C-alpha positions as CSV (number, residue, x, y, z in Angstrom):
1,M,19.1,11.6,-7.4
2,T,16.1,9.3,-6.6
3,E,14.2,12.3,-5.2
4,N,14.9,14.3,-8.4
5,M,13.8,11.3,-10.5
6,K,10.5,11.2,-8.6
7,Y,9.8,14.9,-9.3
8,L,10.8,14.4,-13.0
9,V,8.5,11.4,-13.3
10,Q,5.5,13.3,-11.7
11,I,6.1,16.3,-14.0
12,S,6.2,13.9,-17.0
13,R,3.2,12.1,-15.8
14,I,1.1,15.3,-15.6
15,F,2.4,16.7,-18.9
16,V,1.9,13.4,-20.9
17,G,-1.5,12.6,-19.3
18,V,-3.0,16.1,-19.8
19,L,-1.7,16.3,-23.4
20,F,-3.1,12.9,-24.3
21,I,-6.5,13.7,-22.8
22,I,-6.6,17.1,-24.7
23,S,-5.4,15.7,-28.0
24,G,-7.7,12.6,-27.7
25,F,-10.8,14.7,-26.6
26,I,-10.4,17.1,-29.6
27,K,-10.3,14.1,-32.0
28,L,-13.1,12.4,-30.0
29,N,-15.2,15.5,-30.6
30,D,-14.9,14.7,-34.3
31,P,-14.0,11.0,-34.9
32,L,-15.4,11.2,-38.5
33,G,-12.9,14.0,-39.3
34,F,-10.1,11.9,-37.8
35,S,-11.2,8.9,-39.9
36,Y,-10.9,11.1,-43.1
37,K,-7.4,11.9,-42.0
38,L,-6.6,8.2,-41.5
39,Q,-8.0,7.5,-45.0
40,E,-5.4,10.0,-46.3
41,Y,-2.6,8.1,-44.5
42,F,-3.9,4.7,-45.7
43,G,-4.0,6.0,-49.3
44,A,-1.9,4.6,-52.1
45,D,0.4,7.6,-52.2
46,V,1.2,7.6,-48.5
47,L,1.3,4.2,-46.6
48,N,-0.3,2.2,-49.4
49,M,-2.6,0.3,-47.0
50,E,-5.9,0.8,-48.9
51,F,-7.3,-2.4,-47.4
52,L,-7.7,-0.4,-44.1
53,I,-9.7,2.4,-45.6
54,P,-13.1,0.7,-45.0
55,Y,-12.2,0.4,-41.3
56,A,-10.9,4.0,-40.9
57,L,-13.9,5.0,-38.7
58,L,-13.6,2.0,-36.5
59,I,-9.8,2.6,-36.1
60,S,-10.5,6.3,-35.5
61,V,-12.9,5.7,-32.6
62,F,-10.6,3.0,-31.1
63,V,-7.5,5.2,-31.3
64,V,-9.1,8.4,-29.8
65,V,-10.9,6.6,-27.0
66,F,-7.7,4.7,-26.2
67,E,-5.8,8.0,-26.2
68,V,-8.1,9.7,-23.7
69,V,-8.3,6.6,-21.5
70,L,-4.5,6.2,-21.4
71,G,-4.2,9.9,-20.3
72,V,-6.7,9.3,-17.5
73,F,-5.0,6.0,-16.5
74,L,-1.7,7.8,-16.3
75,L,-2.9,10.6,-14.1
76,I,-4.7,8.4,-11.6
77,G,-2.0,5.7,-11.7
78,Y,-4.2,2.8,-12.9
79,L,-2.3,-0.2,-14.4
80,P,0.9,1.9,-14.6
81,K,3.0,-0.8,-16.5
82,F,0.2,-1.4,-19.1
83,T,-0.4,2.4,-19.4
84,V,3.2,3.5,-19.9
85,Y,4.1,0.8,-22.4
86,S,0.9,1.5,-24.3
87,L,1.8,5.2,-24.4
88,L,5.3,4.3,-25.6
89,A,3.9,2.1,-28.4
90,M,1.5,4.8,-29.5
91,I,4.1,7.6,-29.6
92,V,6.6,5.4,-31.4
93,F,4.0,4.7,-34.1
94,F,2.9,8.3,-34.4
95,T,6.5,9.6,-34.5
96,F,7.2,7.2,-37.4
97,L,4.0,8.3,-39.1
98,T,4.7,12.1,-38.8
99,F,8.3,11.7,-39.8
100,Y,7.2,9.6,-42.9
101,S,4.6,12.1,-44.0
102,A,6.9,15.1,-43.3
103,Y,10.0,13.7,-45.0
104,F,8.1,12.5,-48.1
105,D,5.8,15.5,-48.0
106,K,2.7,13.3,-48.1
107,V,0.1,14.8,-45.7
108,K,0.1,18.5,-45.1
109,D,-1.8,18.5,-41.8
110,C,-1.1,15.7,-39.3
111,G,-4.6,15.8,-37.7
112,C,-3.1,15.4,-34.2
113,F,-5.3,18.1,-32.7
114,G,-8.1,17.8,-35.3
115,D,-9.3,21.2,-36.7
116,A,-8.6,23.0,-33.4
117,L,-4.9,23.4,-34.0
118,K,-3.2,22.9,-37.4
119,L,0.3,21.5,-37.2
120,T,2.5,20.8,-40.2
121,P,4.0,17.2,-40.2
122,W,7.4,18.6,-39.2
123,E,5.9,20.5,-36.2
124,S,4.0,17.4,-35.3
125,F,7.1,15.3,-35.5
126,A,8.9,17.7,-33.2
127,K,6.0,17.5,-30.8
128,D,6.1,13.7,-30.9
129,I,9.9,13.7,-30.2
130,I,9.3,15.8,-27.1
131,L,6.5,13.5,-26.0
132,L,8.7,10.5,-26.6
133,V,11.4,11.9,-24.3
134,F,8.8,12.5,-21.5
135,I,7.4,8.9,-22.0
136,L,10.9,7.4,-21.8
137,V,11.3,9.2,-18.5
138,L,8.1,7.4,-17.4
139,V,9.4,4.0,-18.6
140,Y,12.7,4.6,-16.7
141,G,10.8,5.8,-13.5
142,L,7.9,3.3,-13.7
143,K,8.3,2.4,-10.1
144,H,7.5,5.9,-9.0
145,I,4.0,5.9,-10.7
146,N,1.6,5.0,-7.9
147,P,-2.3,5.2,-7.8
148,I,-3.5,8.5,-6.3
149,F,-6.6,6.8,-4.8
150,S,-7.3,3.4,-3.2
151,K,-8.0,0.5,-5.5
152,L,-11.8,0.8,-5.7
153,P,-12.1,4.5,-6.6
154,T,-9.2,4.2,-9.1
155,T,-10.9,1.3,-10.8
156,I,-14.3,3.1,-10.9
157,I,-12.6,6.3,-12.4
158,A,-10.8,4.2,-15.0
159,L,-14.0,2.4,-16.0
160,L,-16.0,5.7,-16.1
161,S,-13.4,7.3,-18.3
162,F,-13.8,4.4,-20.8
163,I,-17.6,4.5,-20.7
164,I,-17.9,8.3,-21.0
165,S,-15.4,8.4,-23.9
166,L,-17.2,5.7,-25.8
167,W,-20.6,7.4,-25.2
168,F,-19.3,10.8,-26.3
169,G,-17.7,9.4,-29.4
170,Y,-21.0,7.6,-30.3
171,H,-23.0,10.8,-29.5
172,V,-21.1,13.0,-31.9
173,L,-21.2,10.4,-34.6
174,M,-25.0,10.2,-34.4
175,H,-25.3,14.0,-34.3
176,L,-22.5,16.5,-35.0
177,P,-19.3,17.6,-33.2
178,S,-20.2,19.4,-30.0
179,I,-17.6,22.0,-30.8
180,D,-17.1,23.0,-34.4
181,F,-13.6,24.2,-35.1
182,R,-14.0,24.4,-38.8
183,A,-14.4,27.4,-41.1
184,Y,-18.0,26.5,-41.8
185,A,-19.1,26.7,-38.1
186,I,-22.4,28.4,-37.2
187,G,-21.9,32.2,-37.3
188,K,-19.1,32.1,-39.9
189,N,-19.5,33.8,-43.3
190,I,-18.2,31.8,-46.2
191,Q,-17.3,34.7,-48.5
192,E,-15.3,36.4,-45.7
193,Q,-13.5,33.1,-45.1
194,M,-12.5,32.9,-48.8
195,R,-11.2,36.5,-49.1
196,I,-7.5,37.5,-48.9
197,P,-7.3,40.8,-46.9
198,E,-5.5,43.8,-48.3
199,G,-1.9,43.8,-47.2
200,A,-1.8,40.1,-46.4
201,P,1.6,38.4,-46.7
202,K,2.1,37.1,-50.3
203,P,3.7,33.8,-51.1
204,I,7.5,33.8,-51.4
205,L,8.9,31.5,-54.1
206,E,12.5,30.7,-55.0
207,Y,13.3,29.9,-58.6
208,T,16.3,27.7,-59.5
209,W,17.1,28.2,-63.2
210,T,19.3,25.9,-65.1
211,F,21.4,27.1,-68.1
212,K,24.0,25.5,-70.3
213,V,26.9,27.9,-70.2
214,N,30.0,27.0,-72.3
215,G,28.8,23.4,-72.5
216,E,28.3,23.1,-68.8
217,E,25.0,23.2,-66.9
218,K,24.9,25.9,-64.2
219,E,22.1,26.9,-61.7
220,F,21.0,30.4,-60.9
221,V,18.7,31.3,-58.0
222,T,16.3,34.2,-58.2
223,N,13.0,35.3,-56.5
224,G,11.2,35.0,-59.9
225,S,12.9,37.4,-62.3
226,Y,14.5,35.8,-65.4
227,P,18.3,35.8,-64.8
228,S,20.7,37.7,-67.1
229,V,22.7,34.7,-68.3
230,E,24.6,34.2,-71.5
231,G,23.7,30.6,-72.2
232,E,21.1,28.1,-73.3
233,Y,18.0,27.8,-71.1
234,V,17.5,24.2,-69.8
235,G,14.7,24.4,-67.2
236,V,13.5,25.9,-64.0
237,E,12.3,24.6,-60.6
238,T,10.3,26.5,-58.0
239,K,10.4,26.1,-54.2
240,T,7.9,27.7,-51.8
241,I,9.8,29.5,-49.1
242,D,6.7,31.0,-47.4
243,E,3.1,30.3,-48.4
244,G,2.0,33.7,-47.2
245,Y,-1.6,34.2,-46.1
246,I,-3.9,31.2,-46.7
247,P,-7.6,31.9,-46.4
248,P,-9.5,29.5,-44.1
249,I,-11.7,28.4,-47.1
250,Q,-10.0,27.8,-50.4
251,D,-11.9,25.3,-52.5
252,F,-15.5,25.9,-51.9
253,S,-17.6,26.2,-55.1
254,I,-21.1,25.4,-56.4
255,E,-21.1,24.4,-60.0
256,S,-23.7,23.1,-62.5
257,E,-22.6,21.1,-65.5
258,D,-21.7,24.2,-67.4
259,E,-21.4,27.2,-65.1
260,E,-20.0,28.4,-61.8
261,L,-22.8,29.5,-59.4
262,T,-21.0,30.1,-56.1
263,T,-21.6,33.8,-55.8
264,Y,-25.2,33.5,-57.1
265,F,-26.2,31.1,-54.3
266,L,-24.1,32.7,-51.5
267,E,-26.0,35.9,-52.1
268,K,-29.4,34.3,-51.4
269,E,-31.3,35.5,-48.3
270,K,-32.4,32.0,-47.4
271,L,-30.5,29.1,-48.7
272,M,-30.7,25.4,-47.6
273,I,-27.9,23.1,-48.6
274,V,-28.4,19.4,-48.5
275,A,-24.9,18.0,-48.3
276,M,-24.3,14.5,-49.7
277,Y,-20.6,14.1,-50.5
278,N,-21.2,10.7,-52.0
279,I,-24.8,9.7,-52.9
280,A,-24.0,6.0,-53.1
281,T,-22.8,5.8,-49.5
282,S,-25.4,8.2,-48.0
283,E,-27.7,6.9,-45.3
284,S,-31.0,5.9,-46.8
285,D,-32.9,6.6,-43.5
286,G,-31.5,10.2,-43.7
287,V,-32.3,10.6,-47.4
288,A,-35.9,9.4,-46.8
289,K,-36.4,12.3,-44.3
290,L,-35.3,15.0,-46.8
291,R,-38.6,15.4,-48.8
292,G,-40.7,16.6,-45.8
293,L,-38.0,19.1,-44.7
294,T,-37.3,20.5,-48.2
295,D,-41.0,20.9,-49.0
296,E,-41.4,22.9,-45.8
297,A,-38.3,25.0,-46.6
298,I,-39.5,25.8,-50.1
299,S,-42.9,26.8,-48.8
300,K,-41.2,29.2,-46.5
301,G,-39.2,30.9,-49.2
302,Y,-35.9,29.0,-49.0
303,T,-33.9,28.2,-52.1
304,V,-33.0,24.5,-51.6
305,I,-30.0,22.9,-53.4
306,G,-28.0,19.7,-53.0
307,L,-24.2,19.6,-53.0
308,T,-22.4,16.4,-54.0
309,S,-19.3,15.1,-55.8
310,S,-21.3,12.2,-57.4
311,G,-22.0,12.0,-61.1
312,N,-25.1,12.9,-63.0
313,D,-26.6,9.3,-63.0
314,A,-26.4,9.1,-59.2
315,K,-28.0,12.5,-58.9
316,Q,-30.9,11.6,-61.1
317,K,-31.4,8.2,-59.4
318,V,-31.6,9.6,-55.9
319,K,-34.0,12.3,-57.0
320,Q,-36.3,9.7,-58.6
321,D,-36.0,7.1,-55.9
322,Y,-36.9,9.5,-53.1
323,S,-39.0,12.1,-55.1
324,L,-36.7,14.9,-54.1
325,N,-37.8,18.4,-55.1
326,F,-34.4,20.1,-55.6
327,D,-31.4,19.9,-57.9
328,F,-27.9,18.8,-57.1
329,Y,-24.8,20.8,-57.9
330,L,-21.2,19.8,-57.9
331,C,-18.7,20.5,-55.1
332,D,-15.4,18.8,-54.1
333,E,-16.0,15.7,-51.9
334,K,-13.4,16.8,-49.3
335,V,-15.0,20.3,-49.0
336,I,-18.5,18.8,-48.5
337,K,-17.1,16.5,-45.8
338,T,-15.6,19.6,-44.1
339,I,-18.8,21.6,-44.2
340,V,-20.9,19.1,-42.3
341,R,-20.0,15.7,-40.7
342,A,-23.1,13.9,-42.0
343,N,-24.2,12.2,-45.2
344,P,-26.7,13.7,-45.7
345,G,-26.4,16.8,-43.6
346,I,-28.3,20.1,-43.7
347,V,-26.8,23.6,-43.7
348,L,-28.8,26.8,-43.6
349,L,-27.3,30.0,-44.9
350,E,-28.3,33.7,-44.9
351,K,-26.2,35.6,-47.5
352,G,-23.3,33.2,-47.1
353,T,-23.4,33.1,-43.2
354,V,-24.0,29.7,-41.7
355,V,-27.0,30.1,-39.4
356,N,-27.7,26.4,-38.6
357,K,-26.5,22.9,-39.5
358,A,-27.8,19.5,-38.6
359,H,-27.1,15.8,-38.9
360,W,-29.8,13.8,-40.7
361,N,-30.7,12.3,-37.3
362,D,-31.7,15.8,-36.1
363,I,-33.7,17.0,-39.2
364,E,-36.8,17.2,-37.0
365,D,-35.1,19.8,-34.8
366,I,-34.4,22.3,-37.6
367,E,-36.4,25.5,-37.2
368,L,-37.2,27.4,-40.4
């Protein structure tokens, strides 16, 4: 029995350690994206902890670095008691969070694997339950978790994992994610990502009709057709059985105050987008760099536009304060955050295909 327990603990150790490292690294590649997901969880309609929203990025970096480091600690057997109980605390918290968001249908994508792998809250909850079982095995068999190296190499590896994780998180925040899993990655065409292919599965809806028949309310379920019922119509409720095919990009648009210009701009041969999802919170050092770049782009035949969700007053003020030579158009804040993880960020398009993008720190590296 003890021998079997040893094997079970080692299998659990490898499975949990590797999964935490992978999950943590994917989020560490894009801590800003994970912070946006945390802001959703902290919102008034989910956990109602809005006081934590200003600290979402700090919490994001701490959580993902801790996740990677714990995975490494477990694999090398460093501080086993601290590691296992920390893993238990994390998985209990995440299991509660995913159950809460799934049961109350609050957050559609849990964000566990960033944009690399989309899981629904129920799928994520199932994944957390499985992980919880493996971690409980580790708690029960804690005495079987021993370091795989002597004390000094183990300590050095543990320390290096922390330093490298912290450095990598800082690096991608100051530039852009090293791997872009989103639909706006370099090489992707926005129009193609918005289209629904012919023959794609259509949504399946279930309609529950309520009628008053002989003074008593009765329900009739159909797939959309109006039921043949002798009675007085009361109401109808719809339920989505299958969402069908969902295109990778759904909400992208470029709008002026009075017209929709998405197609017009996406057909441009050379388009530069200056993405500033919120002008008030944009980095002033980055905005100050824009004039030189956009002047050069215009001189080389580029159409230059800004995309923001901010109002007209903010748009006029930033143009005046920084002598910007292009106009801003409206786009949803969440979409702009998805396009490029910088405020401001630069995106170059050729007929709707993303050919380059850059953080404001890397504006000097853009080749036109």
